[in-house]
C-alpha positions in Angstrom: -2.5 3.5 25.4 -0.4 0.4 26.0 3.1 1.6 25.4 5.3 4.7 25.0 8.6 4.3 23.3 11.5 6.6 22.3 12.6 5.7 18.8 15.3 8.3 18.2 17.0 11.2 20.0 18.2 13.6 17.3 20.4 16.6 17.1 19.3 20.2 17.2 17.9 20.1 13.7 17.6 16.5 12.6 16.7 13.0 13.7 17.1 9.8 11.8 14.0 7.6 11.9 13.3 4.4 10.1 9.9 2.6 10.0 11.5 -0.7 11.4 12.4 1.1 14.6 9.0 2.7 14.8 7.1 -0.6 14.4 9.3 -3.0 16.4 7.9 -1.9 19.8 4.4 -1.7 18.3 4.6 -5.3 17.0 6.0 -6.5 20.4 3.1 -4.8 22.2 0.5 -6.2 19.8 -0.6 -2.7 19.0 -3.4 -2.1 16.5 -2.4 1.5 15.9 0.3 4.1 16.7 0.7 7.8 17.1 4.0 9.4 16.3 5.1 12.5 18.2 8.3 14.6 18.0 9.4 18.1 19.1 10.6 21.1 17.2 13.0 22.9 19.5 12.7 26.0 17.2 9.1 26.5 18.5 7.8 26.3 14.9 5.2 23.5 14.6 4.6 23.5 10.9 5.7 20.1 9.5 8.9 20.1 7.4 9.3 18.3 4.1 11.1 15.5 6.1 8.3 15.3 8.6 5.8 14.8 5.8 8.0 12.2 4.1 8.6 10.1 7.2 4.9 10.3 8.0 4.1 8.9 4.5 6.7 6.1 4.9 5.5 5.1 8.3 1.9 5.1 7.1 2.7 2.9 4.2 4.7 0.5 6.3 1.8 0.4 8.8 -0.6 -0.5 6.1 1.6 -3.5 5.2 1.8 -4.6 8.8 -1.8 -4.0 9.7 -0.9 -1.3 12.3 -2.7 2.0 11.5 -0.9 5.3 11.9 -3.5 7.5 13.6 -1.6 10.7 13.6 1.8 12.4 13.8 2.0 15.3 16.2 4.7 18.0 16.3 5.2 19.6 19.7 7.0 22.9 20.7 7.4 24.6 24.0 4.1 26.5 23.6 2.1 24.8 20.8 1.4 21.6 18.9 0.3 20.6 15.4 -1.4 17.5 14.1 -0.1 16.4 10.6 -3.4 14.6 10.2 -5.2 17.9 10.2 
């Protein structure tokens, strides 16, 4: 791991994320790949429709940039879930 970066701090039930904000620090760090992670304050770790959509968008953008999205992990107080799984 070469870098940890906070891209967005959302509200109780939403966070705005755009691939350009995700990849800017990865490009500046000369990263070959990234892992996304975010929390679900509700404690539910199942990915939402929005989680799946942003994962697809970031993966597509990464493919164009040559920076692989390895996984997107959802974290709660007591559990975690890999979207890749």
